Backbone as CSV, one residue per row, in Angstrom:
resi,resn,N_x,N_y,N_z,CA_x,CA_y,CA_z,C_x,C_y,C_z
1,MET,20.904,7.115,5.667,20.221,7.977,4.689,18.765,7.560,4.572
2,SER,17.863,8.539,4.478,16.444,8.229,4.394,16.124,7.506,3.101
3,LEU,15.063,6.660,3.154,14.623,5.967,1.948,14.115,6.944,0.899
4,LEU,13.616,8.098,1.337,13.058,9.065,0.401,13.977,10.271,0.308
5,GLN,14.456,10.565,-0.898,15.224,11.775,-1.097,14.258,12.923,-1.280
6,ALA,14.553,14.062,-0.682,13.573,15.146,-0.687,14.223,16.485,-0.979
7,GLU,13.405,17.391,-1.499,13.834,18.756,-1.694,13.649,19.518,-0.396
8,GLU,14.373,20.604,-0.220,14.255,21.412,0.986,12.939,22.189,0.974
9,PRO,12.425,22.543,2.167,11.195,23.326,2.210,11.397,24.686,1.551
10,ASP,10.325,25.235,1.005,10.456,26.539,0.379,10.391,27.638,1.439
11,ALA,10.371,28.881,1.001,10.437,30.000,1.934,9.231,30.064,2.852
12,ARG,8.123,29.498,2.428,6.921,29.519,3.255,6.905,28.396,4.273
13,GLY,7.953,27.536,4.241,8.029,26.461,5.213,7.113,25.307,4.903
14,GLU,6.698,25.158,3.647,5.801,24.078,3.303,6.539,22.752,3.328
15,SER,5.781,21.647,3.362,6.370,20.318,3.466,7.314,20.049,2.306
16,ARG,8.384,19.290,2.591,9.305,18.898,1.546,8.626,17.923,0.597
17,MET,9.148,17.843,-0.637,8.533,17.015,-1.661,9.528,15.970,-2.125
18,THR,9.076,14.717,-2.246,9.969,13.684,-2.733,10.228,13.876,-4.212
19,LYS,11.434,13.536,-4.654,11.775,13.693,-6.059,11.052,12.680,-6.924
20,GLU,10.687,11.526,-6.349,10.059,10.495,-7.169,8.637,10.860,-7.534
21,THR,7.870,11.401,-6.570,6.460,11.652,-6.853,5.990,13.037,-6.466
22,GLY,6.794,13.798,-5.714,6.321,15.091,-5.264,5.484,14.986,-4.022
23,ALA,5.542,13.891,-3.269,4.713,13.724,-2.099,5.364,14.377,-0.888
24,ALA,4.535,14.885,0.022,5.052,15.525,1.211,5.729,14.505,2.114
25,GLU,6.927,14.848,2.613,7.649,13.953,3.492,7.440,14.405,4.929
26,THR,7.258,13.485,5.845,7.125,13.814,7.254,8.300,13.262,8.018
27,ALA,8.679,13.926,9.087,9.812,13.484,9.888,9.408,12.411,10.883
28,GLU,8.123,12.097,10.969,7.688,11.170,11.997,7.058,9.900,11.452
29,GLY,5.887,10.016,10.825,5.181,8.817,10.401,5.907,8.061,9.298
30,ARG,5.697,6.747,9.252,6.224,5.915,8.176,5.054,5.276,7.436
31,PHE,5.222,5.097,6.146,4.143,4.634,5.272,4.550,3.294,4.670
32,ILE,3.815,2.244,5.046,4.071,0.890,4.559,2.880,0.439,3.727
33,THR,3.134,-0.065,2.537,2.062,-0.634,1.731,2.287,-2.133,1.573
34,ILE,1.192,-2.875,1.507,1.249,-4.317,1.323,0.555,-4.655,0.014
35,GLU,1.278,-5.335,-0.868,0.797,-5.603,-2.215,0.818,-7.104,-2.512
36,GLY,0.147,-7.451,-3.595,0.117,-8.829,-4.050,-1.196,-9.133,-4.739
37,ILE,-1.233,-10.240,-5.468,-2.449,-10.614,-6.184,-3.527,-11.033,-5.195
38,ASP,-4.762,-11.084,-5.662,-5.874,-11.513,-4.821,-5.602,-12.909,-4.280
39,GLY,-5.770,-13.063,-2.960,-5.548,-14.357,-2.342,-4.166,-14.549,-1.759
40,CYS,-3.332,-13.503,-1.778,-1.962,-13.653,-1.275,-1.861,-13.515,0.238
41,GLY,-2.917,-12.988,0.885,-2.899,-12.858,2.348,-2.632,-11.455,2.851
42,LYS,-2.933,-10.435,2.050,-2.658,-9.052,2.455,-3.363,-8.667,3.747
43,SER,-4.643,-8.958,3.858,-5.410,-8.530,5.032,-4.895,-9.193,6.306
44,THR,-4.583,-10.473,6.228,-4.056,-11.188,7.389,-2.758,-10.559,7.871
45,GLN,-1.845,-10.313,6.953,-0.546,-9.766,7.332,-0.645,-8.296,7.750
46,ALA,-1.523,-7.522,7.122,-1.701,-6.124,7.516,-2.214,-6.031,8.947
47,LYS,-3.177,-6.867,9.301,-3.731,-6.867,10.654,-2.648,-7.201,11.675
48,ARG,-1.890,-8.239,11.409,-0.858,-8.657,12.352,0.261,-7.617,12.445
49,LEU,0.610,-7.021,11.323,1.659,-6.005,11.328,1.241,-4.796,12.159
50,CYS,0.002,-4.353,12.007,-0.472,-3.195,12.773,-0.491,-3.488,14.269
51,GLU,-0.947,-4.670,14.636,-0.973,-5.028,16.054,0.438,-5.062,16.624
52,TRP,1.372,-5.591,15.853,2.766,-5.678,16.300,3.393,-4.286,16.414
53,LEU,3.182,-3.437,15.406,3.741,-2.092,15.439,3.154,-1.271,16.576
54,ASP,1.875,-1.453,16.866,1.258,-0.717,17.967,1.918,-1.054,19.299
55,GLY,2.431,-2.270,19.410,3.106,-2.655,20.634,4.588,-2.395,20.623
56,THR,5.143,-2.008,19.449,6.581,-1.823,19.290,6.980,-0.366,19.309
57,GLU,6.196,0.458,18.651,6.568,1.851,18.447,6.640,2.609,19.771
58,LYS,7.723,3.345,19.983,7.907,4.133,21.193,7.454,5.565,20.978
59,GLU,7.109,6.226,22.086,6.752,7.625,22.007,8.000,8.459,21.739
60,PRO,7.902,9.514,20.920,9.046,10.393,20.705,9.390,11.167,21.962
61,GLU,10.671,11.449,22.151,11.095,12.182,23.335,10.787,13.668,23.183
62,LYS,10.566,14.330,24.334,10.364,15.778,24.392,9.229,16.229,23.482
63,GLU,8.169,15.456,23.441,7.028,15.836,22.616,6.138,16.774,23.422
64,PRO,5.562,17.806,22.791,4.667,18.701,23.519,3.532,17.932,24.184
65,GLU,3.144,18.408,25.363,2.120,17.703,26.140,0.823,17.558,25.366
66,ARG,0.447,18.576,24.590,-0.804,18.513,23.829,-0.796,17.326,22.880
67,ARG,0.339,17.111,22.173,0.410,16.007,21.219,0.499,14.676,21.946
68,GLN,1.116,14.644,23.129,1.143,13.421,23.910,-0.270,12.991,24.271
69,ASN,-1.104,13.950,24.647,-2.497,13.641,24.992,-3.263,13.140,23.780
70,GLN,-2.985,13.730,22.616,-3.642,13.273,21.397,-3.262,11.838,21.088
71,ARG,-1.997,11.492,21.275,-1.533,10.143,20.983,-2.190,9.115,21.891
72,GLN,-2.443,9.495,23.137,-3.043,8.555,24.077,-4.458,8.171,23.656
73,ASN,-5.096,9.014,22.859,-6.482,8.779,22.460,-6.609,8.107,21.100
74,GLN,-5.498,7.689,20.509,-5.570,7.021,19.216,-4.455,5.997,19.096
75,LYS,-4.691,5.008,18.265,-3.647,4.024,18.016,-2.496,4.684,17.271
76,LYS,-1.319,4.115,17.463,-0.130,4.682,16.839,-0.029,4.290,15.374
77,VAL,-0.794,3.297,14.941,-0.715,2.800,13.570,-2.108,2.821,12.946
78,LEU,-2.207,3.408,11.773,-3.460,3.396,11.020,-3.417,2.248,10.020
79,ARG,-4.375,1.361,10.115,-4.527,0.310,9.114,-5.623,0.735,8.148
80,THR,-5.299,0.742,6.876,-6.289,1.154,5.892,-6.123,0.322,4.619
81,PHE,-6.905,0.639,3.595,-6.942,-0.211,2.398,-7.462,0.586,1.216
82,GLU,-7.258,0.037,0.030,-7.833,0.588,-1.192,-8.466,-0.531,-2.004
83,PRO,-9.563,-0.212,-2.682,-10.258,1.067,-2.709,-11.216,1.227,-1.522
84,GLY,-11.556,2.471,-1.215,-12.626,2.752,-0.262,-12.244,2.968,1.175
85,GLY,-10.953,3.103,1.497,-10.565,3.204,2.896,-10.692,4.587,3.501
86,TRP,-11.702,5.328,3.126,-11.936,6.661,3.694,-13.429,6.938,3.678
87,SER,-13.851,7.997,4.359,-15.280,8.234,4.563,-16.054,8.406,3.266
88,GLY,-15.438,8.966,2.239,-16.143,9.156,0.971,-15.885,8.065,-0.042
89,GLY,-15.173,7.009,0.362,-14.755,6.004,-0.596,-15.660,4.800,-0.743
90,GLU,-16.658,4.672,0.121,-17.490,3.473,0.072,-18.250,3.357,-1.247
91,PHE,-18.732,4.493,-1.764,-19.446,4.460,-3.042,-18.522,4.001,-4.161
92,LEU,-17.289,4.549,-4.191,-16.340,4.152,-5.223,-15.961,2.677,-5.091
93,ARG,-15.833,2.186,-3.865,-15.504,0.778,-3.669,-16.621,-0.116,-4.206
94,ARG,-17.861,0.221,-3.902,-18.988,-0.582,-4.401,-19.038,-0.547,-5.913
95,LEU,-18.789,0.640,-6.476,-18.827,0.772,-7.933,-17.744,-0.078,-8.582
96,LEU,-16.557,-0.087,-7.994,-15.437,-0.822,-8.568,-15.543,-2.327,-8.369
97,LEU,-16.002,-2.748,-7.199,-15.966,-4.169,-6.860,-17.304,-4.886,-6.997
98,GLU,-18.399,-4.128,-7.010,-19.713,-4.765,-7.068,-20.569,-4.283,-8.228
99,GLY,-20.176,-3.193,-8.877,-20.999,-2.610,-9.927,-20.865,-3.331,-11.251
100,SER,-21.491,-2.756,-12.258,-21.422,-3.326,-13.600,-20.015,-3.154,-14.161
101,PRO,-19.609,-4.020,-15.075,-18.271,-3.903,-15.666,-18.067,-2.537,-16.310
102,VAL,-16.865,-2.005,-16.162,-16.519,-0.721,-16.760,-15.310,-0.941,-17.669
103,THR,-15.034,0.042,-18.515,-13.861,-0.086,-19.373,-12.590,-0.016,-18.529
104,SER,-11.490,-0.505,-19.073,-10.227,-0.525,-18.336,-9.779,0.875,-17.947
105,ARG,-9.934,1.829,-18.851,-9.498,3.190,-18.545,-10.395,3.835,-17.507
106,THR,-11.691,3.588,-17.586,-12.601,4.114,-16.563,-12.274,3.532,-15.200
107,GLU,-11.988,2.244,-15.160,-11.605,1.587,-13.911,-10.345,2.238,-13.337
108,LEU,-9.366,2.489,-14.184,-8.130,3.139,-13.753,-8.420,4.498,-13.129
109,LEU,-9.224,5.302,-13.782,-9.514,6.647,-13.287,-10.294,6.610,-11.979
110,LEU,-11.169,5.642,-11.829,-11.909,5.506,-10.565,-10.967,5.147,-9.415
111,PHE,-10.022,4.255,-9.672,-9.042,3.907,-8.638,-8.214,5.134,-8.249
112,LEU,-7.824,5.937,-9.225,-7.030,7.132,-8.929,-7.834,8.161,-8.153
113,ALA,-9.102,8.321,-8.488,-9.956,9.252,-7.748,-10.099,8.809,-6.300
114,ASP,-10.285,7.503,-6.109,-10.390,6.970,-4.752,-9.103,7.224,-3.975
115,ARG,-7.959,7.000,-4.604,-6.681,7.192,-3.900,-6.455,8.653,-3.528
116,SER,-6.849,9.558,-4.388,-6.684,10.975,-4.095,-7.453,11.354,-2.829
117,GLY,-8.712,10.919,-2.750,-9.503,11.202,-1.556,-8.964,10.496,-0.334
118,HIS,-8.504,9.273,-0.519,-7.953,8.472,0.580,-6.720,9.145,1.186
119,LEU,-5.828,9.619,0.346,-4.635,10.305,0.835,-4.991,11.558,1.617
120,ASP,-5.877,12.375,1.065,-6.228,13.634,1.710,-6.969,13.421,3.029
121,ALA,-7.832,12.430,3.065,-8.687,12.254,4.239,-8.065,11.412,5.339
122,GLU,-7.226,10.443,4.984,-6.738,9.486,5.977,-5.212,9.406,6.071
123,ILE,-4.558,9.128,4.965,-3.129,8.805,5.011,-2.279,10.005,5.394
124,GLU,-2.439,11.124,4.689,-1.615,12.291,4.981,-1.816,12.810,6.402
125,PRO,-3.058,12.987,6.884,-3.216,13.458,8.266,-2.580,12.530,9.292
126,ALA,-2.697,11.221,9.067,-2.110,10.272,10.009,-0.591,10.400,10.035
127,LEU,0.033,10.446,8.875,1.492,10.556,8.815,1.985,11.866,9.411
128,LEU,1.307,12.954,9.116,1.728,14.250,9.624,1.555,14.360,11.128
129,SER,0.679,13.539,11.705,0.507,13.531,13.161,1.496,12.587,13.842
130,GLY,2.328,11.903,13.063,3.325,11.023,13.630,2.944,9.561,13.656
131,ARG,1.757,9.228,13.152,1.339,7.828,13.139,1.968,7.094,11.959
132,TRP,2.142,5.798,12.121,2.538,4.944,11.010,1.268,4.526,10.269
133,VAL,1.392,4.268,8.985,0.256,3.851,8.164,0.611,2.550,7.448
134,VAL,-0.295,1.584,7.549,-0.166,0.324,6.802,-1.368,0.241,5.880
135,CYS,-1.120,0.227,4.587,-2.201,0.276,3.596,-2.159,-0.956,2.694
136,GLU,-3.295,-1.630,2.600,-3.432,-2.753,1.669,-3.766,-2.203,0.284
137,ARG,-2.852,-2.351,-0.620,-2.904,-1.879,-2.003,-2.611,-0.379,-2.078
138,TYR,-1.892,-0.039,-3.165,-1.566,1.368,-3.410,-1.141,1.483,-4.876
139,THR,-0.187,2.316,-5.179,0.136,2.605,-6.578,0.667,1.392,-7.337
140,ASP,1.351,0.476,-6.649,1.858,-0.702,-7.361,0.719,-1.593,-7.846
141,SER,-0.391,-1.612,-7.101,-1.574,-2.335,-7.576,-2.075,-1.737,-8.880
142,THR,-2.090,-0.406,-8.935,-2.546,0.264,-10.154,-1.688,-0.144,-11.348
143,LEU,-0.382,-0.147,-11.168,0.517,-0.516,-12.264,0.365,-1.988,-12.644
144,ALA,0.337,-2.876,-11.650,0.283,-4.307,-11.940,-1.055,-4.716,-12.563
145,TYR,-2.151,-4.239,-11.997,-3.471,-4.655,-12.481,-3.865,-3.946,-13.769
146,GLN,-3.648,-2.627,-13.811,-4.138,-1.890,-14.977,-3.204,-2.027,-16.182
147,SER,-1.915,-2.152,-15.955,-0.997,-2.269,-17.083,-0.762,-3.732,-17.453
148,TRP,-0.147,-4.506,-16.567,0.110,-5.903,-16.891,-1.192,-6.705,-17.006
149,GLY,-2.159,-6.434,-16.127,-3.402,-7.191,-16.147,-4.360,-6.776,-17.241
150,ARG,-4.713,-5.499,-17.280,-5.709,-5.003,-18.239,-5.119,-4.682,-19.601
151,GLY,-3.817,-4.472,-19.640,-3.184,-4.203,-20.927,-3.076,-2.743,-21.303
152,ILE,-3.359,-1.815,-20.391,-3.143,-0.396,-20.680,-1.636,-0.160,-20.741
153,ALA,-1.194,0.616,-21.692,0.232,0.865,-21.856,0.837,1.384,-20.558
154,LEU,1.978,0.826,-20.184,2.615,1.203,-18.927,2.903,2.692,-18.883
155,ARG,3.360,3.267,-19.978,3.676,4.696,-19.995,2.432,5.546,-19.745
156,GLU,1.262,5.032,-20.161,0.022,5.773,-19.928,-0.352,5.747,-18.452
157,VAL,-0.264,4.574,-17.832,-0.582,4.469,-16.403,0.410,5.295,-15.588
158,GLU,1.694,5.195,-15.932,2.704,5.975,-15.212,2.482,7.470,-15.411
159,GLY,1.990,7.853,-16.574,1.703,9.260,-16.819,0.619,9.786,-15.905
160,PHE,-0.443,8.992,-15.706,-1.502,9.386,-14.773,-0.954,9.504,-13.361
161,LEU,-0.130,8.546,-12.953,0.435,8.568,-11.604,1.366,9.768,-11.411
162,ASP,2.150,10.085,-12.432,3.019,11.264,-12.349,2.191,12.530,-12.184
163,LEU,1.078,12.589,-12.889,0.204,13.760,-12.796,-0.384,13.889,-11.397
164,CYS,-0.740,12.772,-10.800,-1.370,12.799,-9.476,-0.377,13.116,-8.360
165,ARG,0.904,12.799,-8.556,1.942,13.096,-7.574,1.607,12.511,-6.199
166,PHE,1.246,11.253,-6.166,0.935,10.592,-4.902,2.197,10.365,-4.075
167,ARG,2.030,10.324,-2.775,3.141,10.062,-1.860,3.766,8.695,-2.147
168,THR,5.085,8.640,-2.040,5.807,7.387,-2.212,5.894,6.660,-0.867
169,PRO,5.565,5.371,-0.800,5.709,4.633,0.462,7.169,4.550,0.896
170,ASP,7.381,4.445,2.204,8.717,4.188,2.727,9.124,2.744,2.461
171,LEU,8.147,1.851,2.497,8.412,0.430,2.288,7.179,-0.219,1.681
172,THR,7.390,-1.061,0.683,6.308,-1.863,0.106,6.659,-3.332,0.279
173,ILE,5.760,-4.071,0.891,5.937,-5.504,1.079,5.096,-6.228,0.039
174,LEU,5.765,-6.931,-0.850,5.081,-7.688,-1.899,4.970,-9.145,-1.465
175,LEU,3.751,-9.609,-1.249,3.497,-10.999,-0.882,3.354,-11.795,-2.168
176,ASP,4.390,-12.497,-2.513,4.463,-13.187,-3.802,3.952,-14.617,-3.670
177,ILE,3.013,-14.973,-4.545,2.428,-16.314,-4.526,2.003,-16.676,-5.949
178,GLY,2.050,-17.939,-6.293,1.635,-18.377,-7.616,0.136,-18.265,-7.796
179,ALA,-0.282,-18.069,-9.047,-1.706,-17.905,-9.338,-2.557,-19.101,-8.903
180,PRO,-2.155,-20.356,-9.126,-2.989,-21.487,-8.700,-3.224,-21.526,-7.198
181,ALA,-2.172,-21.255,-6.405,-2.321,-21.271,-4.952,-3.228,-20.134,-4.492
182,ALA,-3.087,-18.963,-5.101,-3.938,-17.831,-4.738,-5.396,-18.114,-5.092
183,ARG,-5.622,-18.730,-6.243,-6.981,-19.054,-6.653,-7.622,-20.044,-5.685
184,ALA,-6.862,-21.015,-5.234,-7.388,-21.994,-4.285,-7.813,-21.316,-2.987
185,ARG,-7.038,-20.351,-2.537,-7.398,-19.614,-1.322,-8.694,-18.840,-1.520
186,LEU,-8.831,-18.181,-2.673,-10.044,-17.417,-2.951,-11.276,-18.322,-2.974
187,GLU,-11.128,-19.490,-3.562,-12.254,-20.417,-3.640,-12.654,-20.910,-2.258
188,ARG,-11.684,-21.106,-1.370,-12.007,-21.524,0.000,-12.694,-20.400,0.761
189,ARG,-12.338,-19.164,0.421,-12.918,-18.021,1.127,-14.394,-17.841,0.805
190,GLY,-14.789,-18.162,-0.425,-16.202,-18.055,-0.778,-16.489,-16.930,-1.746
191,ARG,-17.411,-16.025,-1.367,-17.925,-14.989,-2.257,-16.802,-14.114,-2.800
192,LEU,-16.824,-13.897,-4.128,-15.816,-13.097,-4.794,-16.400,-11.763,-5.229
193,ASP,-15.556,-10.715,-5.253,-16.009,-9.437,-5.777,-15.918,-9.452,-7.304
194,ARG,-16.267,-8.313,-7.934,-16.326,-8.278,-9.397,-14.990,-8.613,-10.044
195,ILE,-13.915,-8.014,-9.550,-12.611,-8.240,-10.160,-12.156,-9.668,-9.937
196,GLU,-12.353,-10.196,-8.720,-11.978,-11.584,-8.449,-12.774,-12.546,-9.324
197,SER,-14.059,-12.246,-9.539,-14.895,-13.098,-10.385,-14.417,-13.081,-11.827
198,GLU,-13.961,-11.919,-12.285,-13.449,-11.825,-13.642,-12.233,-12.713,-13.835
199,LEU,-11.422,-12.832,-12.796,-10.233,-13.671,-12.912,-10.615,-15.094,-13.266
200,ASP,-11.708,-15.579,-12.673,-12.133,-16.964,-12.879,-12.862,-17.150,-14.195
201,SER,-13.379,-16.045,-14.754,-14.186,-16.159,-15.965,-13.372,-16.006,-17.244
202,GLU,-12.110,-15.619,-17.125,-11.306,-15.435,-18.323,-11.100,-16.774,-19.036
203,LEU,-11.056,-16.728,-20.369,-10.913,-17.953,-21.141,-9.610,-18.686,-20.830
204,ASP,-8.562,-17.904,-20.555,-7.291,-18.554,-20.239,-7.134,-18.804,-18.737
205,LYS,-8.253,-18.706,-18.025,-8.341,-19.028,-16.600,-7.345,-18.223,-15.758
206,GLU,-6.131,-18.693,-15.610,-5.181,-18.041,-14.724,-4.395,-16.935,-15.415
207,GLY,-4.750,-16.608,-16.662,-3.972,-15.637,-17.406,-3.907,-14.273,-16.765
208,PHE,-5.038,-13.720,-16.363,-5.069,-12.373,-15.794,-4.244,-12.320,-14.516
209,MET,-4.513,-13.227,-13.595,-3.819,-13.204,-12.315,-2.322,-13.454,-12.497
210,ALA,-1.966,-14.345,-13.403,-0.553,-14.621,-13.655,0.151,-13.392,-14.226
211,ARG,-0.537,-12.655,-15.089,0.055,-11.439,-15.647,0.266,-10.389,-14.560
212,VAL,-0.719,-10.251,-13.685,-0.596,-9.290,-12.582,0.573,-9.664,-11.674
213,ALA,0.689,-10.954,-11.345,1.792,-11.417,-10.504,3.138,-11.107,-11.155
214,GLN,3.219,-11.318,-12.454,4.457,-11.014,-13.173,4.741,-9.520,-13.150
215,GLY,3.682,-8.721,-13.267,3.847,-7.274,-13.193,4.433,-6.846,-11.859
216,TYR,3.923,-7.410,-10.776,4.469,-7.093,-9.462,5.955,-7.442,-9.382
217,ARG,6.316,-8.584,-9.901,7.727,-9.010,-9.841,8.617,-8.066,-10.655
218,GLU,8.112,-7.614,-11.787,8.883,-6.673,-12.595,9.054,-5.345,-11.860
219,LEU,8.007,-4.901,-11.192,8.101,-3.656,-10.430,9.120,-3.781,-9.306
220,ALA,9.142,-4.940,-8.656,10.100,-5.165,-7.572,11.533,-5.126,-8.080
221,LYS,11.753,-5.641,-9.285,13.106,-5.600,-9.867,13.524,-4.162,-10.165
222,ARG,12.557,-3.336,-10.540,12.867,-1.957,-10.884,13.077,-1.084,-9.656
223,ARG,12.450,-1.450,-8.530,12.503,-0.601,-7.331,12.895,-1.427,-6.095
224,PRO,14.046,-2.095,-6.132,14.428,-2.960,-5.008,14.668,-2.203,-3.712
225,GLU,14.981,-0.919,-3.806,15.221,-0.137,-2.592,13.935,0.094,-1.804
226,ARG,12.792,-0.043,-2.460,11.506,0.177,-1.784,10.689,-1.084,-1.639
227,ILE,10.699,-1.967,-2.635,9.816,-3.135,-2.654,10.573,-4.373,-2.185
228,ALA,10.083,-4.992,-1.116,10.650,-6.231,-0.592,9.732,-7.384,-0.971
229,VAL,10.267,-8.384,-1.627,9.476,-9.527,-2.082,9.581,-10.656,-1.055
230,LEU,8.427,-11.096,-0.549,8.377,-12.174,0.431,7.549,-13.323,-0.120
231,ASP,7.975,-14.535,0.151,7.251,-15.730,-0.280,5.994,-15.877,0.569
232,ALA,4.819,-15.764,-0.066,3.554,-15.816,0.661,2.883,-17.177,0.595
233,ALA,3.585,-18.183,0.055,2.981,-19.508,-0.085,3.009,-20.301,1.219
234,SER,3.831,-19.866,2.179,3.939,-20.576,3.449,2.731,-20.275,4.333
235,ASP,2.701,-20.885,5.512,1.616,-20.598,6.449,1.759,-19.175,6.973
236,ALA,0.657,-18.634,7.503,0.586,-17.224,7.888,1.629,-16.853,8.933
237,ASP,1.922,-17.748,9.878,2.904,-17.445,10.917,4.293,-17.257,10.325
238,ARG,4.662,-18.132,9.418,5.990,-18.032,8.815,6.100,-16.783,7.953
239,VAL,5.032,-16.468,7.235,5.048,-15.252,6.424,5.194,-14.029,7.316
240,PHE,4.500,-14.019,8.445,4.580,-12.850,9.325,5.967,-12.698,9.932
241,GLU,6.638,-13.782,10.213,8.019,-13.694,10.691,8.891,-12.973,9.661
242,ALA,8.666,-13.275,8.392,9.421,-12.613,7.329,9.051,-11.132,7.232
243,VAL,7.766,-10.820,7.435,7.311,-9.434,7.424,7.989,-8.651,8.553
244,GLN,7.999,-9.218,9.750,8.648,-8.562,10.886,10.121,-8.297,10.614
245,GLU,10.802,-9.307,10.123,12.230,-9.171,9.837,12.480,-8.064,8.821
246,CYS,11.635,-8.015,7.799,11.777,-6.998,6.757,11.592,-5.595,7.322
247,VAL,10.548,-5.400,8.116,10.274,-4.080,8.687,11.377,-3.676,9.656
248,LEU,11.826,-4.596,10.476,12.901,-4.294,11.418,14.182,-3.891,10.681
249,ARG,14.485,-4.600,9.611,15.715,-4.332,8.881,15.664,-3.000,8.148
250,ARG,14.503,-2.662,7.595,14.432,-1.480,6.736,13.973,-0.214,7.448
251,LEU,13.081,-0.336,8.428,12.501,0.851,9.053,12.784,0.968,10.540
252,ARG,13.266,-0.069,11.178,13.654,-0.041,12.580,12.562,0.495,13.503
253,PRO,11.362,-0.064,13.504,10.345,0.375,14.465,10.811,0.068,15.876
254,GLY,10.390,0.919,16.823,10.779,0.704,18.205,11.936,1.577,18.633
255,VAL,12.635,2.204,17.659,13.716,3.119,18.027,13.234,4.560,17.946
256,GLY,11.935,4.726,17.664,11.385,6.080,17.590,11.070,6.444,16.162
257,PRO,9.902,7.078,15.925,9.511,7.441,14.566,10.415,8.522,14.001
258,GLY,10.555,8.486,12.684,11.300,9.515,12.002,12.785,9.269,11.929
259,ARG,13.281,8.124,12.453,14.702,7.837,12.380,15.056,7.286,10.999
260,ASN,16.303,7.355,10.641,16.740,6.838,9.354,16.650,5.338,9.328
261,SER,16.448,4.772,8.126,16.379,3.332,7.983,17.764,2.732,8.084
262,ALA,17.781,1.417,8.373,19.080,0.744,8.488,19.677,0.539,7.115
């Protein structure tokens, strides 16, 4: 059975809609999101996952020649990120990560605006063309950071997300790590963006990041069928082995896109 339950297409043959969010379902592409607090290793694991999937994913059988030619000219996996992972998103990314502090609700709305453009410009076209998508941060970041972190009521954040009707990922990989270890990684990395800098400036020091981490764990408990929690405190190689195992078990890459999960 597919991870996403869907309604049947209407009389006009439009894309099916998931019951959870109303997002269009595709028979080919798979959508993987990678989540976790700052410093958990999302970028490292996303890069390795995309390289691995590009070498694993097989071409679909009996595909029209035109689409076969299109596939030869592009990678089979789109690696992207939020905020700003689309042509019009760079301004929003700078505003969110480098600009002057904004109110919590304004920050929330800016993230949602960025995601709307990101889906329309990058994620949806890639999935509908049969490509897999690996995205660093998505709706779970919004819930964990804006609700548990910033303190906006969860029902309010969920209300905005329900209104937006964003696509539901097929799989979310949560890289779980303690706040002190994540902070140490950020400090070794060097320059911090606005949100990362705020984490260090809070009076309770690790309070914000710890709350966000707890939010992620609560979300994973609520949605175990979609969110897989992996220990991100180990070295990158060991974490990636766990990522591979998780993807193989849940989405079965290499047996052809659009197949049912195990």
